[in-house]
N, CA, C and O atoms as a printed pandas DataFrame, in Angstrom:
     atom_number atom_name residue_name chain_id  residue_number  x_coord  y_coord  z_coord
0              1         N          UNK        A               1  -10.246   12.022    9.709
1              2        CA          UNK        A               1   -9.389   11.970    8.546
2              3         C          UNK        A               1  -10.272   11.950    7.307
3              4         O          UNK        A               1  -11.242   11.197    7.225
4              5         N          UNK        A               2   -9.917   12.788    6.354
5              6        CA          UNK        A               2  -10.660   12.778    5.092
6              7         C          UNK        A               2   -9.861   12.015    4.035
7              8         O          UNK        A               2   -8.750   11.550    4.289
8              9         N          UNK        A               3  -10.450   11.899    2.851
9             10        CA          UNK        A               3   -9.832   11.119    1.776
10            11         C          UNK        A               3   -8.465   11.673    1.381
11            12         O          UNK        A               3   -7.535   10.904    1.136
12            13         N          UNK        A               4   -8.334   12.993    1.317
13            14        CA          UNK        A               4   -7.066   13.605    0.921
14            15         C          UNK        A               4   -5.968   13.291    1.934
15            16         O          UNK        A               4   -4.843   12.964    1.555
16            17         N          UNK        A               5   -6.295   13.389    3.220
17            18        CA          UNK        A               5   -5.322   13.078    4.271
18            19         C          UNK        A               5   -4.924   11.595    4.229
19            20         O          UNK        A               5   -3.762   11.241    4.427
20            21         N          UNK        A               6   -5.921   10.742    3.966
21            22        CA          UNK        A               6   -5.656    9.308    3.868
22            23         C          UNK        A               6   -4.614    9.036    2.791
23            24         O          UNK        A               6   -3.614    8.362    3.042
24            25         N          UNK        A               7   -4.849    9.560    1.593
25            26        CA          UNK        A               7   -3.930    9.299    0.486
26            27         C          UNK        A               7   -2.575    9.968    0.698
27            28         O          UNK        A               7   -1.559    9.459    0.226
28            29         N          UNK        A               8   -2.545   11.084    1.392
29            30        CA          UNK        A               8   -1.286   11.769    1.674
30            31         C          UNK        A               8   -0.375   10.890    2.543
31            32         O          UNK        A               8    0.848   10.946    2.418
32            33         N          UNK        A               9   -0.964   10.098    3.401
33            34        CA          UNK        A               9   -0.198    9.186    4.255
34            35         C          UNK        A               9    0.037    7.848    3.561
35            36         O          UNK        A               9    1.139    7.302    3.611
36            37         N          UNK        A              10   -1.007    7.321    2.912
37            38        CA          UNK        A              10   -0.965    5.948    2.416
38            39         C          UNK        A              10   -0.147    5.783    1.138
39            40         O          UNK        A              10    0.532    4.769    0.979
40            41         N          UNK        A              11   -0.192    6.742    0.233
41            42        CA          UNK        A              11    0.557    6.611   -1.025
42            43         C          UNK        A              11    2.068    6.545   -0.780
43            44         O          UNK        A              11    2.728    5.700   -1.384
44            45         N          UNK        A              12    2.648    7.395    0.078
45            46        CA          UNK        A              12    4.082    7.236    0.355
46            47         C          UNK        A              12    4.420    5.866    0.977
47            48         O          UNK        A              12    5.495    5.317    0.735
48            49         N          UNK        A              13    3.498    5.329    1.772
49            50        CA          UNK        A              13    3.733    4.003    2.359
50            51         C          UNK        A              13    3.740    2.932    1.269
51            52         O          UNK        A              13    4.538    1.996    1.318
52            53         N          UNK        A              14    2.855    3.071    0.291
53            54        CA          UNK        A              14    2.835    2.136   -0.841
54            55         C          UNK        A              14    4.153    2.240   -1.610
55            56         O          UNK        A              14    4.761    1.226   -1.952
56            57         N          UNK        A              15    4.585    3.466   -1.877
57            58        CA          UNK        A              15    5.837    3.672   -2.607
58            59         C          UNK        A              15    7.017    3.049   -1.869
59            60         O          UNK        A              15    7.879    2.419   -2.482
60            61         N          UNK        A              16    7.051    3.228   -0.550
61            62        CA          UNK        A              16    8.145    2.668    0.241
62            63         C          UNK        A              16    8.094    1.141    0.205
63            64         O          UNK        A              16    9.135    0.489    0.127
64            65         N          UNK        A              17    6.894    0.569    0.260
65            66        CA          UNK        A              17    6.761   -0.891    0.193
66            67         C          UNK        A              17    7.357   -1.417   -1.104
67            68         O          UNK        A              17    8.039   -2.442   -1.104
68            69         N          UNK        A              18    7.106   -0.725   -2.203
69            70        CA          UNK        A              18    7.662   -1.154   -3.486
70            71         C          UNK        A              18    9.172   -0.947   -3.546
71            72         O          UNK        A              18    9.887   -1.790   -4.087
72            73         N          UNK        A              19    9.663    0.158   -3.000
73            74        CA          UNK        A              19   11.109    0.408   -3.003
74            75         C          UNK        A              19   11.842   -0.633   -2.173
75            76         O          UNK        A              19   12.920   -1.091   -2.554
76            77         N          UNK        A              20   11.260   -1.008   -1.039
77            78        CA          UNK        A              20   11.886   -1.978   -0.152
78            79         C          UNK        A              20   11.801   -3.393   -0.711
79            80         O          UNK        A              20   12.451   -4.301   -0.193
80            81         N          UNK        A              21   11.017   -3.591   -1.749
81            82        CA          UNK        A              21   10.878   -4.921   -2.336
82            83         C          UNK        A              21   12.175   -5.385   -2.983
83            84         O          UNK        A              21   12.316   -6.569   -3.292
84            85         N          UNK        A              22   13.122   -4.482   -3.194
85            86        CA          UNK        A              22   14.395   -4.891   -3.777
86            87         C          UNK        A              22   15.187   -5.764   -2.797
87            88         O          UNK        A              22   16.108   -6.477   -3.193
88            89         N          UNK        A              23   14.817   -5.698   -1.517
89            90        CA          UNK        A              23   15.389   -6.610   -0.534
90            91         C          UNK        A              23   14.814   -7.980   -0.863
91            92         O          UNK        A              23   13.616   -8.088   -1.126
92            93         N          UNK        A              24   15.607   -9.002   -0.856
93            94        CA          UNK        A              24   15.182  -10.296   -1.386
94            95         C          UNK        A              24   14.176  -11.008   -0.481
95            96         O          UNK        A              24   14.547  -11.804    0.382
96            97         N          UNK        A              25   12.893  -10.704   -0.698
97            98        CA          UNK        A              25   11.808  -11.441   -0.052
98            99         C          UNK        A              25   11.113  -12.313   -1.092
99           100         O          UNK        A              25    9.985  -12.751   -0.868
100          101         N          UNK        A              26   11.748  -12.569   -2.199
101          102        CA          UNK        A              26   11.097  -13.294   -3.286
102          103         C          UNK        A              26   10.066  -12.380   -3.919
103          104         O          UNK        A              26   10.383  -11.255   -4.303
104          105         N          UNK        A              27    8.848  -12.851   -4.029
105          106        CA          UNK        A              27    7.786  -12.039   -4.621
106          107         C          UNK        A              27    6.926  -11.382   -3.559
107          108         O          UNK        A              27    5.851  -10.868   -3.868
108          109         N          UNK        A              28    7.374  -11.389   -2.324
109          110        CA          UNK        A              28    6.608  -10.812   -1.229
110          111         C          UNK        A              28    6.852   -9.310   -1.150
111          112         O          UNK        A              28    7.995   -8.863   -1.056
112          113         N          UNK        A              29    5.790   -8.549   -1.190
113          114        CA          UNK        A              29    5.860   -7.103   -0.975
114          115         C          UNK        A              29    5.148   -6.839    0.341
115          116         O          UNK        A              29    3.979   -7.190    0.501
116          117         N          UNK        A              30    5.848   -6.225    1.280
117          118        CA          UNK        A              30    5.240   -5.954    2.584
118          119         C          UNK        A              30    4.028   -5.058    2.417
119          120         O          UNK        A              30    3.954   -4.243    1.497
120          121         N          UNK        A              31    3.089   -5.226    3.318
121          122        CA          UNK        A              31    1.899   -4.383    3.351
122          123         C          UNK        A              31    2.330   -2.948    3.641
123          124         O          UNK        A              31    3.180   -2.726    4.504
124          125         N          UNK        A              32    1.759   -1.971    2.936
125          126        CA          UNK        A              32    2.133   -0.571    3.165
126          127         C          UNK        A              32    1.943   -0.120    4.616
127          128         O          UNK        A              32    2.637    0.787    5.076
128          129         N          UNK        A              33    1.018   -0.740    5.331
129          130        CA          UNK        A              33    0.794   -0.332    6.726
130          131         C          UNK        A              33    1.995   -0.657    7.607
131          132         O          UNK        A              33    2.112   -0.108    8.703
132          133         N          UNK        A              34    2.883   -1.529    7.160
133          134        CA          UNK        A              34    4.082   -1.849    7.926
134          135         C          UNK        A              34    5.086   -0.690    7.930
135          136         O          UNK        A              34    6.054   -0.710    8.690
136          137         N          UNK        A              35    4.856    0.310    7.088
137          138        CA          UNK        A              35    5.754    1.459    6.990
138          139         C          UNK        A              35    5.170    2.721    7.621
139          140         O          UNK        A              35    5.698    3.818    7.435
140          141         N          UNK        A              36    4.089    2.563    8.360
141          142        CA          UNK        A              36    3.462    3.704    9.024
142          143         C          UNK        A              36    3.854    3.727   10.493
143          144         O          UNK        A              36    4.083    2.683   11.105
144          145         N          UNK        A              37    3.929    4.940   11.057
145          146        CA          UNK        A              37    4.155    4.996   12.496
146          147         C          UNK        A              37    2.833    4.681   13.212
147          148         O          UNK        A              37    1.788    4.581   12.570
148          149         N          UNK        A              38    2.880    4.528   14.513
149          150        CA          UNK        A              38    1.718    4.078   15.286
150          151         C          UNK        A              38    0.515    5.011   15.114
151          152         O          UNK        A              38   -0.610    4.544   14.937
152          153         N          UNK        A              39    0.747    6.311   15.164
153          154        CA          UNK        A              39   -0.346    7.288   15.028
154          155         C          UNK        A              39   -0.976    7.212   13.637
155          156         O          UNK        A              39   -2.200    7.220   13.504
156          157         N          UNK        A              40   -0.136    7.138   12.606
157          158        CA          UNK        A              40   -0.650    7.036   11.239
158          159         C          UNK        A              40   -1.447    5.749   11.050
159          160         O          UNK        A              40   -2.500    5.745   10.413
160          161         N          UNK        A              41   -0.935    4.667   11.606
161          162        CA          UNK        A              41   -1.613    3.379   11.479
162          163         C          UNK        A              41   -2.999    3.414   12.116
163          164         O          UNK        A              41   -3.959    2.899   11.543
164          165         N          UNK        A              42   -3.106    4.012   13.283
165          166        CA          UNK        A              42   -4.404    4.134   13.957
166          167         C          UNK        A              42   -5.368    4.946   13.103
167          168         O          UNK        A              42   -6.524    4.559   12.935
168          169         N          UNK        A              43   -4.900    6.073   12.561
169          170        CA          UNK        A              43   -5.755    6.911   11.717
170          171         C          UNK        A              43   -6.175    6.199   10.439
171          172         O          UNK        A              43   -7.329    6.289   10.021
172          173         N          UNK        A              44   -5.236    5.491    9.823
173          174        CA          UNK        A              44   -5.542    4.745    8.596
174          175         C          UNK        A              44   -6.568    3.659    8.884
175          176         O          UNK        A              44   -7.520    3.486    8.124
176          177         N          UNK        A              45   -6.379    2.923    9.979
177          178        CA          UNK        A              45   -7.320    1.854   10.325
178          179         C          UNK        A              45   -8.719    2.410   10.576
179          180         O          UNK        A              45   -9.708    1.816   10.146
180          181         N          UNK        A              46   -8.811    3.549   11.272
181          182        CA          UNK        A              46  -10.116    4.183   11.503
182          183         C          UNK        A              46  -10.758    4.583   10.180
183          184         O          UNK        A              46  -11.947    4.351    9.957
184          185         N          UNK        A              47   -9.966    5.180    9.317
185          186        CA          UNK        A              47  -10.497    5.610    8.014
186          187         C          UNK        A              47  -11.003    4.412    7.218
187          188         O          UNK        A              47  -12.088    4.457    6.638
188          189         N          UNK        A              48  -10.214    3.342    7.193
189          190        CA          UNK        A              48  -10.610    2.154    6.445
190          191         C          UNK        A              48  -11.878    1.523    7.013
191          192         O          UNK        A              48  -12.733    1.057    6.259
192          193         N          UNK        A              49  -12.002    1.506    8.338
193          194        CA          UNK        A              49  -13.217    0.971    8.962
194          195         C          UNK        A              49  -14.442    1.798    8.588
195          196         O          UNK        A              49  -15.509    1.248    8.314
196          197         N          UNK        A              50  -14.290    3.097    8.578
197          198        CA          UNK        A              50  -15.420    3.987    8.288
198          199         C          UNK        A              50  -15.748    4.076    6.801
199          200         O          UNK        A              50  -16.834    4.523    6.433
200          201         N          UNK        A              51  -14.828    3.659    5.955
201          202        CA          UNK        A              51  -15.012    3.781    4.509
202          203         C          UNK        A              51  -14.780    2.461    3.794
203          204         O          UNK        A              51  -14.304    2.437    2.659
204          205         N          UNK        A              52  -15.113    1.377    4.451
205          206        CA          UNK        A              52  -14.805    0.047    3.915
206          207         C          UNK        A              52  -15.384   -0.183    2.522
207          208         O          UNK        A              52  -14.703   -0.742    1.663
208          209         N          UNK        A              53  -16.618    0.233    2.282
209          210        CA          UNK        A              53  -17.218    0.027    0.968
210          211         C          UNK        A              53  -16.459    0.763   -0.125
211          212         O          UNK        A              53  -16.337    0.263   -1.244
212          213         N          UNK        A              54  -15.956    1.936    0.189
213          214        CA          UNK        A              54  -15.208    2.727   -0.787
214          215         C          UNK        A              54  -13.818    2.148   -1.043
215          216         O          UNK        A              54  -13.208    2.415   -2.079
216          217         N          UNK        A              55  -13.326    1.358   -0.100
217          218        CA          UNK        A              55  -11.961    0.862   -0.189
218          219         C          UNK        A              55  -11.834   -0.384   -1.064
219          220         O          UNK        A              55  -10.717   -0.820   -1.342
220          221         N          UNK        A              56  -12.930   -0.955   -1.498
221          222        CA          UNK        A              56  -12.849   -2.115   -2.375
222          223         C          UNK        A              56  -12.045   -1.774   -3.620
223          224         O          UNK        A              56  -11.220   -2.573   -4.064
224          225         N          UNK        A              57  -12.275   -0.607   -4.181
225          226        CA          UNK        A              57  -11.527   -0.212   -5.380
226          227         C          UNK        A              57  -10.055    0.023   -5.060
227          228         O          UNK        A              57   -9.199   -0.230   -5.908
228          229         N          UNK        A              58   -9.742    0.499   -3.859
229          230        CA          UNK        A              58   -8.344    0.681   -3.459
230          231         C          UNK        A              58   -7.658   -0.677   -3.356
231          232         O          UNK        A              58   -6.516   -0.829   -3.791
232          233         N          UNK        A              59   -8.341   -1.659   -2.787
233          234        CA          UNK        A              59   -7.759   -2.997   -2.679
234          235         C          UNK        A              59   -7.480   -3.569   -4.065
235          236         O          UNK        A              59   -6.433   -4.175   -4.292
236          237         N          UNK        A              60   -8.406   -3.377   -4.976
237          238        CA          UNK        A              60   -8.189   -3.856   -6.343
238          239         C          UNK        A              60   -7.002   -3.153   -6.982
239          240         O          UNK        A              60   -6.191   -3.788   -7.655
240          241         N          UNK        A              61   -6.896   -1.844   -6.776
241          242        CA          UNK        A              61   -5.773   -1.081   -7.313
242          243         C          UNK        A              61   -4.450   -1.591   -6.741
243          244         O          UNK        A              61   -3.480   -1.755   -7.481
244          245         N          UNK        A              62   -4.404   -1.843   -5.439
245          246        CA          UNK        A              62   -3.180   -2.343   -4.824
246          247         C          UNK        A              62   -2.789   -3.700   -5.395
247          248         O          UNK        A              62   -1.608   -3.957   -5.630
248          249         N          UNK        A              63   -3.760   -4.562   -5.617
249          250        CA          UNK        A              63   -3.473   -5.867   -6.205
250          251         C          UNK        A              63   -2.886   -5.699   -7.599
251          252         O          UNK        A              63   -1.902   -6.352   -7.947
252          253         N          UNK        A              64   -3.488   -4.828   -8.391
253          254        CA          UNK        A              64   -2.988   -4.576   -9.746
254          255         C          UNK        A              64   -1.574   -4.012   -9.702
255          256         O          UNK        A              64   -0.716   -4.439  -10.474
256          257         N          UNK        A              65   -1.320   -3.059   -8.811
257          258        CA          UNK        A              65    0.019   -2.467   -8.694
258          259         C          UNK        A              65    1.047   -3.506   -8.267
259          260         O          UNK        A              65    2.160   -3.533   -8.792
260          261         N          UNK        A              66    0.680   -4.360   -7.319
261          262        CA          UNK        A              66    1.617   -5.374   -6.858
262          263         C          UNK        A              66    1.905   -6.396   -7.948
263          264         O          UNK        A              66    3.053   -6.808   -8.119
264          265         N          UNK        A              67    0.893   -6.804   -8.680
265          266        CA          UNK        A              67    1.116   -7.745   -9.775
266          267         C          UNK        A              67    1.997   -7.118  -10.859
267          268         O          UNK        A              67    2.897   -7.769  -11.389
268          269         N          UNK        A              68    1.732   -5.867  -11.178
269          270        CA          UNK        A              68    2.540   -5.164  -12.171
270          271         C          UNK        A              68    4.000   -5.068  -11.713
271          272         O          UNK        A              68    4.926   -5.252  -12.503
272          273         N          UNK        A              69    4.180   -4.781  -10.446
273          274        CA          UNK        A              69    5.519   -4.671   -9.872
274          275         C          UNK        A              69    6.251   -6.014   -9.961
275          276         O          UNK        A              69    7.417   -6.064  -10.352
276          277         N          UNK        A              70    5.573   -7.081   -9.602
277          278        CA          UNK        A              70    6.170   -8.417   -9.650
278          279         C          UNK        A              70    6.532   -8.788  -11.081
279          280         O          UNK        A              70    7.632   -9.275  -11.341
280          281         N          UNK        A              71    5.616   -8.560  -12.001
281          282        CA          UNK        A              71    5.858   -8.907  -13.406
282          283         C          UNK        A              71    7.009   -8.092  -13.970
283          284         O          UNK        A              71    7.858   -8.634  -14.676
284          285         N          UNK        A              72    7.052   -6.803  -13.672
285          286        CA          UNK        A              72    8.124   -5.968  -14.225
286          287         C          UNK        A              72    9.477   -6.370  -13.678
287          288         O          UNK        A              72   10.475   -6.280  -14.392
288          289         N          UNK        A              73    9.540   -6.813  -12.425
289          290        CA          UNK        A              73   10.825   -7.270  -11.864
290          291         C          UNK        A              73   11.210   -8.645  -12.388
291          292         O          UNK        A              73   12.390   -8.936  -12.584
292          293         N          UNK        A              74   10.228   -9.473  -12.610
293          294        CA          UNK        A              74   10.508  -10.816  -13.090
294          295         C          UNK        A              74   11.061  -10.787  -14.512
295          296         O          UNK        A              74   11.970  -11.545  -14.850
296          297         N          UNK        A              75   10.505   -9.907  -15.340
297          298        CA          UNK        A              75   10.909   -9.832  -16.737
298          299         C          UNK        A              75   11.818   -8.648  -17.029
299          300         O          UNK        A              75   12.120   -8.365  -18.188
300          301         N          UNK        A              76   12.258   -7.953  -15.979
301          302        CA          UNK        A              76   13.181   -6.817  -16.104
302          303         C          UNK        A              76   12.705   -5.783  -17.094
303          304         O          UNK        A              76   13.465   -5.344  -17.958
304          305         N          UNK        A              77   11.433   -5.384  -16.971
305          306        CA          UNK        A              77   10.846   -4.392  -17.893
306          307         C          UNK        A              77   11.257   -3.011  -17.446
307          308         O          UNK        A              77   10.880   -2.022  -18.073
């Protein structure tokens, strides 16, 4: 799996995680990997293992997106 394939699978999972957040879990947003099928999850996990150093910035981005999502829902922006 290359970077383009990774994002092609992972970005829709992130979007779905945010859309599903309207279900009342409080401020909990499910991990995007919970929205992947078994094959996609295996490929994503392999990619993340092989590119762990590069993924630090992705983790930071996800944290920022989740905080922004929580704040915008809390203050109805």
